[in-house]
N, CA, C and O atoms as a GROMACS GRO file, in nm:
protein
  176
    1MET      N    1  -2.335  -0.436  -0.488
    1MET     CA    2  -2.408  -0.445  -0.613
    1MET      C    3  -2.473  -0.583  -0.622
    1MET      O    4  -2.409  -0.686  -0.596
    2GLU      N    5  -2.597  -0.584  -0.660
    2GLU     CA    6  -2.667  -0.711  -0.674
    2GLU      C    7  -2.625  -0.779  -0.804
    2GLU      O    8  -2.573  -0.717  -0.896
    3LYS      N    9  -2.650  -0.910  -0.807
    3LYS     CA   10  -2.613  -0.988  -0.924
    3LYS      C   11  -2.683  -0.937  -1.050
    3LYS      O   12  -2.619  -0.925  -1.155
    4ASN      N   13  -2.812  -0.908  -1.041
    4ASN     CA   14  -2.887  -0.860  -1.157
    4ASN      C   15  -2.834  -0.727  -1.208
    4ASN      O   16  -2.824  -0.706  -1.329
    5GLU      N   17  -2.799  -0.638  -1.116
    5GLU     CA   18  -2.743  -0.508  -1.154
    5GLU      C   19  -2.609  -0.527  -1.223
    5GLU      O   20  -2.579  -0.461  -1.323
    6TYR      N   21  -2.528  -0.617  -1.169
    6TYR     CA   22  -2.398  -0.647  -1.230
    6TYR      C   23  -2.416  -0.700  -1.371
    6TYR      O   24  -2.347  -0.654  -1.463
    7LEU      N   25  -2.509  -0.796  -1.390
    7LEU     CA   26  -2.531  -0.853  -1.523
    7LEU      C   27  -2.584  -0.748  -1.619
    7LEU      O   28  -2.550  -0.749  -1.737
    8CYS      N   29  -2.666  -0.658  -1.571
    8CYS     CA   30  -2.718  -0.550  -1.654
    8CYS      C   31  -2.604  -0.460  -1.701
    8CYS      O   32  -2.598  -0.420  -1.817
    9ASN      N   33  -2.512  -0.428  -1.610
    9ASN     CA   34  -2.396  -0.344  -1.644
    9ASN      C   35  -2.306  -0.416  -1.744
    9ASN      O   36  -2.252  -0.353  -1.835
   10VAL      N   37  -2.289  -0.547  -1.727
   10VAL     CA   38  -2.206  -0.624  -1.820
   10VAL      C   39  -2.270  -0.622  -1.958
   10VAL      O   40  -2.200  -0.603  -2.058
   11ASN      N   41  -2.403  -0.641  -1.964
   11ASN     CA   42  -2.472  -0.637  -2.093
   11ASN      C   43  -2.457  -0.502  -2.161
   11ASN      O   44  -2.435  -0.496  -2.282
   12LYS      N   45  -2.468  -0.395  -2.085
   12LYS     CA   46  -2.452  -0.261  -2.142
   12LYS      C   47  -2.312  -0.242  -2.197
   12LYS      O   48  -2.294  -0.185  -2.304
   13ALA      N   49  -2.212  -0.288  -2.124
   13ALA     CA   50  -2.074  -0.276  -2.170
   13ALA      C   51  -2.053  -0.357  -2.297
   13ALA      O   52  -1.986  -0.311  -2.389
   14GLU      N   53  -2.109  -0.477  -2.302
   14GLU     CA   54  -2.098  -0.560  -2.421
   14GLU      C   55  -2.167  -0.496  -2.540
   14GLU      O   56  -2.117  -0.501  -2.652
   15GLU      N   57  -2.282  -0.436  -2.516
   15GLU     CA   58  -2.355  -0.368  -2.624
   15GLU      C   59  -2.274  -0.251  -2.677
   15GLU      O   60  -2.271  -0.229  -2.798
   16GLN      N   61  -2.209  -0.177  -2.589
   16GLN     CA   62  -2.125  -0.065  -2.632
   16GLN      C   63  -2.007  -0.115  -2.715
   16GLN      O   64  -1.975  -0.057  -2.819
   17GLN      N   65  -1.944  -0.221  -2.669
   17GLN     CA   66  -1.831  -0.278  -2.745
   17GLN      C   67  -1.876  -0.327  -2.881
   17GLN      O   68  -1.807  -0.306  -2.981
   18PHE      N   69  -1.992  -0.391  -2.887
   18PHE     CA   70  -2.046  -0.439  -3.014
   18PHE      C   71  -2.074  -0.322  -3.108
   18PHE      O   72  -2.045  -0.330  -3.227
   19ALA      N   73  -2.130  -0.215  -3.055
   19ALA     CA   74  -2.160  -0.097  -3.137
   19ALA      C   75  -2.031  -0.036  -3.192
   19ALA      O   76  -2.027   0.005  -3.308
   20ILE      N   77  -1.927  -0.030  -3.110
   20ILE     CA   78  -1.798   0.023  -3.156
   20ILE      C   79  -1.740  -0.064  -3.265
   20ILE      O   80  -1.695  -0.013  -3.368
   21LEU      N   81  -1.740  -0.195  -3.244
   21LEU     CA   82  -1.686  -0.286  -3.345
   21LEU      C   83  -1.767  -0.283  -3.473
   21LEU      O   84  -1.711  -0.287  -3.583
   22SER      N   85  -1.897  -0.274  -3.461
   22SER     CA   86  -1.983  -0.266  -3.580
   22SER      C   87  -1.952  -0.139  -3.660
   22SER      O   88  -1.949  -0.142  -3.783
   23SER      N   89  -1.931  -0.031  -3.590
   23SER     CA   90  -1.897   0.095  -3.656
   23SER      C   91  -1.764   0.084  -3.729
   23SER      O   92  -1.749   0.134  -3.841
   24ARG      N   93  -1.666   0.019  -3.665
   24ARG     CA   94  -1.535   0.001  -3.728
   24ARG      C   95  -1.545  -0.086  -3.853
   24ARG      O   96  -1.480  -0.058  -3.954
   25VAL      N   97  -1.626  -0.191  -3.846
   25VAL     CA   98  -1.646  -0.278  -3.963
   25VAL      C   99  -1.711  -0.199  -4.076
   25VAL      O  100  -1.669  -0.210  -4.191
   26SER      N  101  -1.811  -0.120  -4.044
   26SER     CA  102  -1.878  -0.039  -4.146
   26SER      C  103  -1.780   0.058  -4.210
   26SER      O  104  -1.780   0.076  -4.332
   27SER      N  105  -1.697   0.121  -4.129
   27SER     CA  106  -1.597   0.214  -4.183
   27SER      C  107  -1.498   0.142  -4.274
   27SER      O  108  -1.463   0.193  -4.380
   28ALA      N  109  -1.454   0.025  -4.232
   28ALA     CA  110  -1.360  -0.053  -4.311
   28ALA      C  111  -1.423  -0.095  -4.443
   28ALA      O  112  -1.357  -0.094  -4.547
   29GLU      N  113  -1.550  -0.133  -4.439
   29GLU     CA  114  -1.619  -0.171  -4.562
   29GLU      C  115  -1.632  -0.053  -4.656
   29GLU      O  116  -1.616  -0.069  -4.777
   30ARG      N  117  -1.661   0.065  -4.603
   30ARG     CA  118  -1.671   0.185  -4.687
   30ARG      C  119  -1.535   0.217  -4.749
   30ARG      O  120  -1.527   0.248  -4.868
   31GLU      N  121  -1.429   0.208  -4.670
   31GLU     CA  122  -1.294   0.235  -4.721
   31GLU      C  123  -1.257   0.136  -4.830
   31GLU      O  124  -1.198   0.173  -4.931
   32LYS      N  125  -1.290   0.010  -4.809
   32LYS     CA  126  -1.262  -0.094  -4.909
   32LYS      C  127  -1.336  -0.064  -5.038
   32LYS      O  128  -1.279  -0.073  -5.148
   33HIS      N  129  -1.462  -0.028  -5.025
   33HIS     CA  130  -1.544   0.004  -5.142
   33HIS      C  131  -1.484   0.122  -5.219
   33HIS      O  132  -1.474   0.118  -5.342
   34GLU      N  133  -1.444   0.225  -5.146
   34GLU     CA  134  -1.384   0.342  -5.210
   34GLU      C  135  -1.252   0.307  -5.279
   34GLU      O  136  -1.224   0.355  -5.388
   35ALA      N  137  -1.172   0.223  -5.215
   35ALA     CA  138  -1.044   0.181  -5.273
   35ALA      C  139  -1.068   0.100  -5.401
   35ALA      O  140  -0.997   0.117  -5.500
   36GLN      N  141  -1.168   0.012  -5.398
   36GLN     CA  142  -1.200  -0.067  -5.517
   36GLN      C  143  -1.249   0.024  -5.630
   36GLN      O  144  -1.216   0.004  -5.747
   37LYS      N  145  -1.328   0.123  -5.594
   37LYS     CA  146  -1.381   0.218  -5.692
   37LYS      C  147  -1.265   0.294  -5.758
   37LYS      O  148  -1.262   0.309  -5.880
   38LYS      N  149  -1.169   0.342  -5.677
   38LYS     CA  150  -1.053   0.414  -5.730
   38LYS      C  151  -0.969   0.322  -5.818
   38LYS      O  152  -0.920   0.364  -5.923
   39ALA      N  153  -0.954   0.198  -5.777
   39ALA     CA  154  -0.874   0.103  -5.855
   39ALA      C  155  -0.938   0.079  -5.992
   39ALA      O  156  -0.868   0.072  -6.094
   40ARG      N  157  -1.069   0.067  -5.994
   40ARG     CA  158  -1.140   0.047  -6.122
   40ARG      C  159  -1.121   0.169  -6.213
   40ARG      O  160  -1.101   0.155  -6.333
   41LEU      N  161  -1.128   0.288  -6.156
   41LEU     CA  162  -1.110   0.411  -6.235
   41LEU      C  163  -0.968   0.419  -6.291
   41LEU      O  164  -0.947   0.461  -6.405
   42LEU      N  165  -0.870   0.379  -6.211
   42LEU     CA  166  -0.731   0.383  -6.257
   42LEU      C  167  -0.705   0.281  -6.368
   42LEU      O  168  -0.621   0.303  -6.455
   43GLU      N  169  -0.777   0.170  -6.364
   43GLU     CA  170  -0.759   0.066  -6.465
   43GLU      C  171  -0.813   0.110  -6.602
   43GLU      O  172  -0.768   0.062  -6.705
   44GLN      N  173  -0.909   0.201  -6.600
   44GLN     CA  174  -0.971   0.243  -6.727
   44GLN      C  175  -0.886   0.339  -6.805
   44GLN      O  176  -0.925   0.383  -6.913
   0.00000   0.00000   0.00000
């Protein structure tokens, strides 16, 4: 494998990892928002 091909594969793997982590953060933010919403309703 050439160096450029290796670096391209590394970049693709990093992009996939970033996409997975970004998705997890988005899910966590949605869950947090929903939990806060429920907490506000329970307080009323």
